[in-house]
N, C-alpha and C positions, 0 to 999 in steps of 0.2 A: 682332324688338323685344326688347330685355333685360327680363326680370322685375324688377320694383322689389319688394324686400323688405317684407312687411307690418309697420308700425309702428303698435300701437294709438295711440301718443300722437299719431300725424299726423291721426287721426280722432275722437279722443275728446276733445275741447276740454272744458276744466275748467269747473266752475260747475254751475248750475242746468240750463243746456241741453245738457248731455253727454250722449252716447249711451247710457250705463249710466243715466243719471238717467231719460232718457226710457223706455228699454226697461224700467227698474223700475217707472214708472207705468203702462206699458200691462200688466205682469203683474198689477200691483195692481188694476188697473180689470176684468181679466179675473178675479180672485180666482183665479189658477192656482197651484196647487202643483207646483214645480219639483223639489221636494226629498223626493218620496215616498218613493225608495230611499235607503238609506245612501250609496251611491257616488255619486248626483248630487249629494248634500248637500255631501259632502267635496269633491268637483270644482268645484263652484260656490265653496266656500271657498277652495281652491287658486287658482282663477281670480281671485278678487277680491284675495285677499291678495298674490297676484303682481304683481298690476297697480297696485295702489293703497294695499298694506300697511296700515296702522292706519287710514285713511281709508275702507277698504273695509267696515268692521265694521256700519256702520249700513245698507249695502244687504245684508248677509248677514242682518241679523234680518229687513229688510223682505222678502226672499225666503223666509226660512223662517217668515215669520208665518202662512203659510197651511195649513201642516203641522197636522192636528189634535191632535198632541201635543206643540206649540211649547213650549218652556221657554226664558226668557230666559237663565237660568245656563246651560244647557245648550249653547244656541248660543252664548255667550261662550266658552265651554271648548272648545267646537271650532273655533272661529277663532284662537284662542291656538294650537292645535295646528297649524293651518294655516300661521299666521306662522312658528312655529319650525321647522316641517317644510320649508317654503320650496316645496313642490309637487313637481311631476316636469316634466321639460322637455317633454311631451307635452301637458300643461295650461296653458293661457294663458288671456287674456281673452276669445280666439275660442271658450273651450269654454261660456260662459254664453251667447254669442250663438246658437251652435251649437243647446244644449238649449232656448233660447228658439222659435228657428225650427222645430225639430222638435216642438215643442209646439202650434204654431198661431201664434205671436205675430209679427208682422211686423216685421223689423228694417232696414227702409229708413227714412233719416231726411233730412229736408227739407234740412239745410244741406250735405249730403254733395254733392260733384261727382261727375258719372258719370265712371268711367275704364274704360279698357281693361288693365287689370292682368292677369297671368297667375294662376294658380291658387292661389297664395300669397296673393294679396290679395282687393280686392273686385270684383264685376262690376257695373259701373253702379251703378244705384239699388236692385238686387236684394238687396245685404246678401251675408253671407259665402257663399261656396261649400260647401256643407255636405251631408253625406249625406242621402238623402231620407228623408221621414219613415217610419218602420217602419209596413208595412203592416198592416191590422186583422186581427187571429188569425181562422182559420176557426172555423165553427160546424158543428155534427153534426146540430141538429135538422130542418133541410130535408130532409133524407135520412131521418129515421125517421119523419116524419109519415105517419100510417095505418098503421105497422108496430109499434108498441108495444102491450104489454098495456093492457086499458083503462083501468086506475088510472091508468097514467103518461100516457096521451092525454087524460085527464080532466084532470090537472095542467097539461100542456103547453098545453091549450086556453085557460088564462087568461095566457098569456104575453104581454107587450108588443111582444117583438122576438125575433128568432131567438136571440141571446145569451140574453136571458132565458129563453127556454124550454130553452136548454142548463142555465142556471144551475137551474131548478128541477126538471128532469129528474136532472140530477146530484145535487142536494141529496136529492131522494125515493129516487134508489137507495141513497145513503150511509146516509141515515137508516134506512130499513128494513133494510139490512144487517144492524143490530143486533138485529133481531126476526125472523129466519129461523133458528128454533133446532135443527132438525131434518134439514136438507138440508146435505149436504157433497159433497164432490168431492175426487179424488185428482189432486193436481198434483205433478210432480217427486218421484213415489212417496210423498208424504205426504199425509194428510188434512187438506183447509183447508175451512173455512167462508166463510160471505158478507162477513165483516167487511172494511170498508174504510175509509180515511182521506182526507178530501177540505179541502183549502184553496182557497178561493176569494178571489181578490186583484185588488183594483182601488183607485184614487184615491178620496178620500172622495166621496159623494154619486154614486157611478156605477152604484148600482143594488144593490150586493151585500146591502143589508139584507132583500130578499125572500126571501133564503134563509131567514130566520127562519119564514115560512110551513111549510116543511118540519116543523120541529119538531112542528107541530099533528098531523102523521100518526103520530106514536107518543104523542101526549099521554095518549087514553085508556088506552094499557097501561102507560104509567107510572102515571097516576092509579089504575087497579086495583091495581098494587102498593103505592102510597103507603096506599089505603085499607085493604089487607090488613094492612099493617104497623101502622097506627093501631090496628086492632081488636085484633091480635096484642098491642102495646103496653098497651091499656086493660084486657086480661086478664091480663097481666104485673102491671100494678100492683095490679090487685086480688088477684091470688094475694101478692103482695109484701107487701100488708097483712095478710092472714090468716096468712102467714109470722111476721111480726114479734110476731104475739099468740102463735101456737103456740109457738115457738121458746123461751119464757120457761120453759113447762112441759115442752117435748122439745127439748133442744138438737140432737136426732138427725134432726130432720124435713127432708125435702128442701127446699133453697133452689130457688125458682122459676129457670128459666134466661130470661135475657134473650134477647127475639126478635131474630132477623137484621134488619138494615135492609134493608127491600125498597123497590127503585127500580130505575128503568131510567136515568134520566140522572143522571149523576154529576157534581157540580161540579168546573170545573178547578181553582178554588184552593184545593184539598184539599192536607193534608200527604200525604206519600206513603203513611205508614202508614195514614193514613184512606183513600185512595183505593183501596189494595189491599184492606182490610178489607171495603170497601164492594162490591167487586169480586167478593170472595170469598164475601160473603152473598148475592149474587144468581147463584149457580151460576155465577162467573166471566165473565158475561155484562154489557155495560153500554155506554151512549152518553155519548161528551163533547159536547156542542152548544154552542159559545160563539161568537157574533158578533164578538167582539173578540178576535182571534188573541193579543194581547199579554197575555190574562189568564193563557193557560197558560205563556207565555214566562216572565211574572214568577213562576209558581208552580214553574217548573223550576230557577229562579235563587235560590230562596229556600233556608234553611238546612234545613227540613224537608220541602220540596216537590218536591223533584229525584225526581220517578218515570220520568224521560225512559228510562232503562235498560229499565224495565218496559214502557213504551210503545211502545219499539222490538220487545221480545220479543213482545208481544201480537200483533203485525201478523202472525208465523208461528205463532202458538200455542204458544210455547215457555215452559217453566216459569216461574213468577216466585215467588221465595221471600223472606219477611220475618218479622222477629219482632216479638212483641207484649210490651211491657214487663209489662202485665198477667199474671199466672201465668207470666211467662217463657217464652211459647208462641212455637213456630216453626212457621209456617204455609207452605204451597206452594199455589200455584193450577197445577194440572198441565196445562190447555189452556185458558189464557184467551181470550175471545172480545171484543174491545173495538172499537168503533166510533167515528169522531170526525168532525166537522164543524166546521170553524173558517171565519171569514173574517177580512180585514182588508187594510191598506194594504201595498205591497211592502216597506215599512221594517220593519213588524211580522213580516214573513216573516224578515227577518235576524235580529231580535230572538229569535226561536224556535229557527231553523236558522242558525248563523253563516256556514256555506259550505256549498257543494253536496256536499263530500265527505263531510259529516254523513250518517251512515245514515239518520237521520229523513228526509232529503229524499228519497230514492228510494222511501220507504214511501207518499208521499203523491200522491193525485191534486191536480193544480194546475190551476185554470182562472182565466185572467187575463182579466177581464173589462173590455174597451176601454171608455174613458170616452167617452161620445156628448153632446156640448153642444146636446142637443135638449130642449124643455119638454116634458113629458109632460101631458096632460090630466088633472089630478088629480081631476076630478069624475067621469071615466068610469068606469061599472061593466061588468065583464064577464059579469055574473050577479048574479040576485037576491040580496039581503043583501049580504054583504062578503066579500073572499077568506077571511078568517079562518072563517067559518062554513062556506064551501065546502069547505077544509081540515078542519075538523073534523069534517064528515060523511064525507069521504074516511078519516078515521083512524078513524072509528065502523065502516066496511066493513072495514076492515083488520083491526079488533081480532076480528072474528068468525073471519077467516081464520087469524088468528095463532093461537086456541083450537083450532081444527082440526089446525093443525100442532103443537100442544104435544101432542095425544093421538096421535099416531102415533110409530113407531118411526124411529131416523136411517135417512134415504133417501140413496141415492147419485145424484148427478147426473154425467152422460157426455155427452161430445161424442162424434158419431159419426166413424167412421174418416175420411170425407171431410174433416170439419171438423178432425179432428186434423192430418191432413196439410198442408191449407193454413193452419193455425195455425202450424205448426212452420216451412214455409215462408217465410211472411209475416214472422214476427218473426226469422229467420235472416237476411233480406234487410234488414230495419230496423236489426238490429245492426251489419251490414256498413256500410250506408250512413252510419249516425250516428257509429259508430266512425271511418270514413275522414273524415267532415267535422268531427268535433270533439275525436276523442280518445279515450282508453280510459276517462276519468271519466265519461263518459255512460253507458257500459255497465251499470252498477247501476240506472239509470232505467230504460232499455229492458227489462233483464230483470224488474223488477219490475214495470212494466208489463204485462207478458205474464200474470203471476198476477192483477194487477187486472181486465184482461180476462176471464180466466176466470172469477172473481168475478161481474163484472157480467154475463156471460152466465148464470150460476146464478141469479141475482136476476132477471133477465128471465124466464127459463124458470118459476121459482116463482111470480111474478106473474102469469104467464099461466094457470096453475090456476086462479086465481081465475074466469077466463072460461070455461074449458072445463068446471070442476066434478070434473074428473077428479084422481085421485091415484096416478099410476102408480109402479111401483118396479122398475127405476130410472127417474129422469126423464131422457129424452134430450133434448138440446137442440134445439129447434125451430130451423129454418133461419132464420125471420125474426130470430128472437133473436141466432142467431149474428152475422148480418150485421149486426144493430144494434150489439152490442158491438164488433165488429171496426171499423165507420164511427166509434163513439167514441173508439176507441183512437187511430185515425189522426191526429184532431183533437188529443186529449190530448197524443201525442207535441210536437206543435208548441207547445202551451201549456207543456209542462214544459220544454223546450227555451228558451222565453223567460224563465222563472224562473231556470232553471240559468245562464243567460248573466249575468243580474244578481248572483246570488250566486258566479259563478266570479270567481276572484281573479287578476290578471294577474301578481302576483309568484310564482304557482306555476307549475309545468311543465305548464300547459295552454293552449288558444287562448285568446287575449283577446276580449273581448265583441266588440270591433270585427272582428278579424279573422275570427271565426266568422260575424258578419254579412255581410260580404263574400263569404265562402265558400259559404253558402247562397244568397246573391242570386245570384251567379254559376251556381251549380248549377241553380237554379230558373228562370233565364232562358235555359238551353240548350236546344235543341231535343232531341228524343228521340235523334236523329244528326246528327252535325256533322263537321268537321274542325277541325283546330288553328288554321286561319287564321279561321275562323266563331268559333270560343271566345277568341280574342284580340281579335276586334271587340266582341264582347260585353263582354269584360273590360275595353276601355278605354272603353266607354259609362260602366261603373260607376266607373272610376278605378283600376283594379287593372293594375300594370306587365305587361309581356309575360313578363318572368322569372317574377313572381310567379305568374302565370296557368300558365304551362308548369308550374311546380312542383306547382301544385295537380293539373293533368292527370295528371302522372307519379304523383302520391301515390294519386288516386281509383282509378286504373289498377291500380296495384299492391294495393290494399286491396279491389277489386271493387265500388267505388262505381261505376266505368266498365267498360264492356267495351271493349276495344281490337279493333276489328274488322280494321285492316290498318294500315298504316305512316299517321300521321298522321289517321286515321278513328277515332270512338268512337261508342259507343252507350251509352244509359242502361240498366240493368236493369229489371226489372219493378220499378216503385216501391211502397214500402209505402204 
């Protein structure tokens, strides 16, 4: 039987009962945002403008309206761009139906007749033949349960799901990374401290708002600094009044010195000079904590708020220089120690980090919180009181430990020789595998994740000192904490890859998101040992042509992703 070419016009009758109208109503009833990333938003605009022209504008507005930052003017402007650009050959009205199907919207329609058409058309009343819905991303908390320092065990005990436990554990680790002042390690022959950057991303109402609980872990330290500043400011104001009286009689009397701005948490919407000055006033240490990631993006795009360069330098504790107009002062922060916790929708990531090649991308831990359309019992309680009081109490506990750390000299954290060897072997294999699958552009993320993993191990081992009551020098990484750090890293690689794909641009010399997805899907479905024929059978099930699959095998074997056992036989190396 010959394949009949798919023509949307044959299947999409005009008027109120058209498939597009029915599909749009279903999306509206589900209150589903299909435009969370800019790429999705753009492609839906291309799909509608390609098929309906100006008549698709109203549908574009209806489908965009569930995005939290929806703007009618911005949506009109984007649709104008789509009309004038004419889209691409790969984006048709099928794209809209596929995105809806992937999001769980049924795309069968009562008036459509069953069909036995080939892969370019429809199959019966099941709708478009589309790629399978992405599998949920893995979690690490089930592996860590019972193996974490007591503080983190207490935090994870209040989680409502494995993903929520991941969220709270990561949020706590990164938040506390800002207040481990005297513990350092040596990585790449450079001194590094605990500081980390985290970005939790999910569509609206997916549960990322619980990340704000982690801020309470350091609120007592922040408040202590604020109280100290208020006392010093009150003393300064009293001295200033006395100075104003004395200077009339003695112009040479010393001018009171304005106290430094004491704080731990620094607002993201600061000017660059203000941000650096506050960081400097606090011994080059600070925490940026924002539950709306676009707050930082807006600051970076303002005339006086672009401190993205300093943000990138702070990750590696590289010196930051700036000038202050007052007294024409040149200031250097020689070893900045900044931590950051952000959350937002996938589109808000693209506002902060335009593409995966931006150096800021590889400095972040990314955690992609999958949306679960399950109603949570909003009246259930995991403990007496509220979670706010629980996290406040945990914050008070950490305050006392923090004071202990402040009173000791800098202490080195080290991995054992066996841990170092395993670490190097694991990351060498990860770099080989991911480079072979996704190209050289993924390398910065893999390499910086190595540093992130080392810092996570440092934090876990430091928090374990709260349990033991010991303060050894040096601090040798506990084996449980090393395993936990590596288990977290293995999961974070997958989450980073998900975000990396969304930010990767098809017009650059890198794998497209679709091709990268197919490669990884094929690789994951292959057994530990297999023949070429077996690989082609698996590839056919996914829809990958034989020639393409054979090219993947050849590339993977050449780059070490696969090991060629003999002619036509392959094996996977030890997987990271």
